[in-house]
N, C-alpha and C positions, 0 to 999 in steps of 0.2 A: 335481572339479568338473561337475556337468551341467545343463542346466538345459533344465525339458518344456514353459514355455510356448512356446504358439505362436508368437509375435512376443517372442522374451527381451530389446529391445532395442526393447522400444516403448513404450507408454504406460505400466503400473507404473513401471520405470529411472528413464527422461523424470524422474515425478513427480516421484522420487523425487532424484534427480540436481539439480532444481530449486531445492530443499525447502533445500540443503545451504548452512550457513556457508560463506564463500567460505576461510576454514582447513580444509574438509573434500572441500572439490571432491574428486573423479575426475575425470586426467581420459582416463587408457587402460584399457583392460577385455580380456580375454580369456577363452571358454569354450571350449578346443582343441577338442570339442564342436557349437562351432557357431559359433563367431564370434568374431575381437574387434572393439573399439569405441574409437572418440575420442570423445571430450564436447566440445565450443566453448559456450562461454553466452555468449548475449545477454546486451546491458545490463541489461535488465530480471529478470536471473541465469535464466532460463528456458533448459534447456539441453535441445542439438539434436545428436542424436547418428549418426552416422556411421558403420555395420558395415561390417565385412568376411563372405564365409564361411568356413565350415566349413575347408574347403581351405587357406584364405591363414593364418588366424587369428592363429599363433602368429607364420609372417613376416613377417605387419606387424605383430602387437602389439613384436614385436621392434626393429622398425628403428623402429616411430612412438620406442621409446624411445629407443636410439639417437640418431638426428636431434635429440629432444627434450634430450639429456643436452651433444651436440654448443651448438646452441645455449646453452647453458652452458660453455662450453669445457670439459668433465667427457667428451669422446669424441675421437678420431681422425678429424682433416676431410678423411672422406671421405663421399659427397653421400647417404647414406641413406635421404633425399625419394627421389631420385630411383629407386633402388632397388622402395622404397613403391610411387610409382605408378604402378608395375608391375602389381601388385595391385592398384589400387583400381578396375581394370576390370572384378572381379568384386562391388567395393561395391553394399550397397544405398542405396538414396536416403536421406536425411535422414529421421528419425522427428522430430517436435515435438507436446507436449501445447500 
């Protein structure tokens, strides 16, 4: 998959995510050539997208996924979030619509 928008994780994505029903929400995503992203939702259902750069996209996605699985007791007890934080220095600032 390739993203061609100037800000692939900006307004259009944030708007689409904000309109999703709770059960259909997306929490993580990755476009290897552009970057990875993590989504949090405000109480009013507005999506807040935090993106990583392309260089760290796959690793960031993997570590975030494993960290979430670990929180559900589905992954080995290693602090994957600590590894992910080392990649966050390259993350962009949150985009919100």
